[in-house]
N, C-alpha and C positions, 0 to 999 in steps of 0.2 A: 607379667601376665602368666598365670598358671594354666598353660594349654592342656596339660595332662588332665587337670581337673575338669576343664571344659569338655574334653572328649567323652565324658560320660553321656553326653547328649547323642553321641553317634551310636544309635542302637543297631544299625545295619552294617557296622564295620566298613563304612565307605572309605575310610583311610586306607585300609588294606586293598580295596578294589582299585584305588588310584595307584598305589605303590607297585602293584603287580600287573599293571597294564602292559609293560614291556614283555613280561613272561607270557601273557595271554597272546600277544602278537607273535611271539616266537613259536608257541604251540600251533597257532593257526597257520603260520607260514610252513612249518614242517609237515603238517598233516594235509594241507590243501593245495600245495604248489602244483603237484601233478594232476590233481583233480580239477584244478582251474584250467589246465591245458585241455582236458577232455571237454569241459563245459564250453570253453572258448571255441573249440572246433564245432561243437554242436550248434552254437548260435551265430557263427560267423557268416552264414549264408543269408541271414534275415535281411530284409530291405529297410526296415525302420525299427527303432528301439524306444522302449518306454521304461523308465526307472520309477518304481512305485513304492511308497512307504508312508507311515504315519509317525507322529512324534519326532524323535531325533532320527528315526529311520527314513523320514522325509527330508530332513536337513542334510543327511549324508549325500544323497544324489546331487544336491545343490553344489556340493564341493566337487564330487567326482565328474560331473558333466563337463567340466572345463578340460579334462583330458581328451574327451571325445570331440568336443567342439574345436579343439586345436588341431587334432590329427584326423578325425573321422570325415568321411565323405557321404555318409548316409544320415538321415534325420534321427535325432534323439530328443526326447522330451521327458521332463520330470513332472510327476503328478503326486499329489496327496492321495492316499488310498481311497478316502471317502469321495473325493471329487471324481476320481477315475471310475469308481463303482456307480456313482449317480449320473455322471456325464461322460461316458466313454466316447472317445473320438470315433466318428463315423468310419475313419480309415483304419481302425483296428481290425486286422484280419489275419489269415493264415500266413501272410508274409511278414508279420510283426513278431518281435521278440519282447517279452515283458519280464523284467527282473523285479521280483517282489521281495521286500526286506521286512523281516519281523523278528525281533529278539526272542519273543516267547513262542513264535510259530503259531499263535492262536489269536492274534490281533484281529478283532472282528472286521474292522474296516478293510484290512488287507486281504482277509479271506473273501470278503465280498468282491473286491477287485479281482482276485484270483479267479473267482467263478466266472466273471465276465470275460476274462482273457481266455479261459478254457472253452467257453461257449462259442467264442469267435474263432476258435481253432488256432490261436497264437502259440508260438513256441514260448515256454515259460521256464524261468529259473527262480527258485526260492533260495534266499540266504537267511539262515536262522541259527540260533544257538540251541534250539530244541533237539535233543538227542533221540527221544522216544518217538516212534512212529505212531502217534495218537490219531484216533479218528477225529475228524473235524479240525485238522491242523494243516499247516503248509506242506507237510510230508505227503499229502494226497497227490502232490505233483509227481511223486515217484511211481504212481500207478497211472499217470496220464501219459499217453503215448508220446506226447511232445513236451514232456516235462523232466526237469532234473533239480536236485537240491544240493546246495553247498552248505556245510555246517561250520560255523565258527567255533572256537574253543576258548574257554575261560578257565582260570585257576580256581574259581569258585562256581559251583554248579549245584542246583539251578541258581542263576543270577537273579536277584530281586530287581524290581523296577526302581532304579536309582537315577538321580540327576547326572551323576558321573559314572558311566558304566564301562566295563571292559569291552562289552559288545559294541559300544559306539566305535571304539578304536579298531576292533577286529573286523567289524562289518565294513567300515570305511576302507581299511587295508585290503580286504578281500574283494570289494567292488572295484577299487582302483586296479588291483591286479588282474581281475577278470576283463576289465575294459582294455587294458594295455595288451593283454594276450589275445583278445579278440581282434584288435586292430592289427596285431602282428600276423594273425591268421589271414587278414585281408590284404596283406602285403606291405604293411608299414614297417619301416626300420626303426624300432623303438628299444633296441638293446640298451641305449644310454639311460632310459627310464627304468627298465627292468633291473638294472644293476643297483639301483638305489633303494630297492625294497629292503635289503638286508641292513643298509644304513639307517633306514627309517625305524626298524625294530630297535636298533641300538640307541637311537636318539630318544625314542619314547621311553625306553628303560632309564636312560640317563636323566632326562628332564623330570621324570616322575619322582626321582629321588632328590635332585638338586634344588628344585624350586620350593621346597617346603618352607624353609626359613624366610626366603624372600617374600613369599605370599603372606606370611604372618605379619610382616611389617606393612605390606600394602593394606591388608585388612584393618590393621590398627589405625592407619592413616585415614581410612574411609569410614571409620566407626562413627565419627561425628555427623556424617552425611546420611546415615541410615534413616529412612523415612523420606528421603528425596529420591526421585526416580533417577536411574542411571541410563546413560546412552552407551551402547556398544556398537562400534563401527567396524566394518570390514569391507574390502573391495574384492571383486572377482571371486576366486575360490575361497577366500577368507570370509566372505559374507555368510556362508552357511555355518561357519564356526561362530561368527558373531551372533547369529540367531540362536545357536545352541547355548551360548553363554548367557544371553539375555532371557530367552523364553523358558529354558529348562534349568540351567544352573542357578540363575538368580531368582527368577519368579517361582519356579517349582521347588528348588532346593532351599533357598534362603527365605522364600516367601516375601520377596522384595520387588517392587515395581521396577521394570527395566524395559528399554525399547531398543530393538535391533534395527539398524539402518545401513543401507549401502553407503559407503564413503562417497561414491560418485554423486548420489542424489542428495546427500546431506550437504555437500559443498555447493551443489547447484542452487539450493534455496534455503535449507533449514539451518545453515550456519548463522542465519540472522537471529537465531535464539540468543546469540551473544550481544545483540544490540542493547543499548543502555535502558530501553523501555522494559526489558525483561529483567526483573529484579531477582529472580531465582535461578541462578546459573547452576547447571547440573554437572555431576561428575561424569567424566568421559573415559571409556576404555577404547583405545584406538589400536586396532590390529595393524601394525606397521608392516607393509610389504618389504621384501628385500630391496636394498638399493640397486638400481639398475632396471627395475621393472617400471612399466608405465605409471602404475598407481603410486609409486614412491613420492613423486613430486607433489601430487595432490594431497597425499596423507601428510606430507611435511607442512603444507600450507595450513591444513586443519590443525596440526599440532601447534604451529606458531600463533594462529588465531586464538586457540583455546587458552594457551599459556598467558597470552597478553590480556585477553578480555575476561577470562574466568579465574585464572591463577594456577600456579603450579600444583597446588593441593587438590585441584579438581581434575587432574589429568593423570591417567595411568596408561603407559605405553606397553603393549604386548608385542614383544619381538624376541622369540627364542633365539639364542645364540647358537647357530649351527654353521659349520664350515663345509659347504659343498661346492665343488668346482662348477657344477652344472646348475646354472641359474633357473633353467626351465624345470628341472627336477625339484628344486627348492620351492618354486612357485606352485607347481601342480601337486606334488606329493607332500611337500613340507607344510602345506596349509594345516594338515592334521596336528602338527606340533603346537599350534596356537591354542588348541583346546586345553592343554595341560596347565598352563598358568591360570587360565580362567577357572578350571576345576578347583585348584588349590585355593585361589582367592575366595571363591564361593563357599568352599568347605569351611574356611576359617571365619568368614563373615557370619555364616550360620551359627557357628559355635559362640561367637561374640553376642549374637542375639538370643542365645539359649534355645535355638531351634535345632531339631534333629536334622542333620544335612541329608540324610537318606530317606526321610519319611515322605512317601508319595501316596496320597490318599485317593486320588482320582484315577490314576493310571490303571489300577487293578480292575476298574469297572468297565474298561473298554476291550476286554478280552472275551473271546467266545466261550 
């Protein structure tokens, strides 16, 4: 297979975006570490929290929320920007903190949600990759009495709307960091988590390089199943990554049908898709949690069911090889690492289909 010839379809240089994800995280960590301290102190007095975004910036809080749910004592909810703008909770008020995520800083749904937050007098934090203080952007929070903005940093700027983006990783990293530091401002002893952010940068850099050849083999093995919907399963903090893999990497990037499901719910009932009556068994991507976590046994059962009833060729296990002593850190922070193998598999599947892996036609239409 002449992959170099196939890469002519990559008009947006998405390969470079993936390879330099570790560099982007390092930039963001270096430039935002102390700034995150100031923002954490700013929001730590709030009584309730809302994490708000659209697209993959909605999926990011689905991952990050598990840090807060494990250690926090105050309510936290995750909302899609459009839902929040149209159906804001009645209890949104001046005691609330709203964290709004937007890569471009001009996502219309998120700006509409931001307006509602400001009208209710909530404390607001924007996380964006937009450098310029443009009118009608999330940087308006810098002129709002109870607002602040954190900026991610990428090696390519401005970053185009891509299925696999450096801003996915930098935003997830920065939101996780902000939540940990806010909890520490509230008296939680989370130095064990904080110490792993440097390790996370190194692992994203390493895996972005090392998984290229492996992903080519996986894509070639899946080639015969293109045209058949794929399942992508993840549990707990890995579910948000599974949704990213299915809805954005595969459906948006490869233009291929895929379905994201919680491992817990799939095993509860949908595992019956493996019954003999169903003649069209589907390829399965299973985000396997680290051994020792509650979800490991359940995922192991799904793996055995799938291999037995669908076959080895319809099963892909996603489990980044990472050696961390702290199982909690690997669970809550390491979930980010599962995105990288999915990125590379999607990239190479797109090339095999003759599809530009970075071409996003609709995303451009949802900005203000």
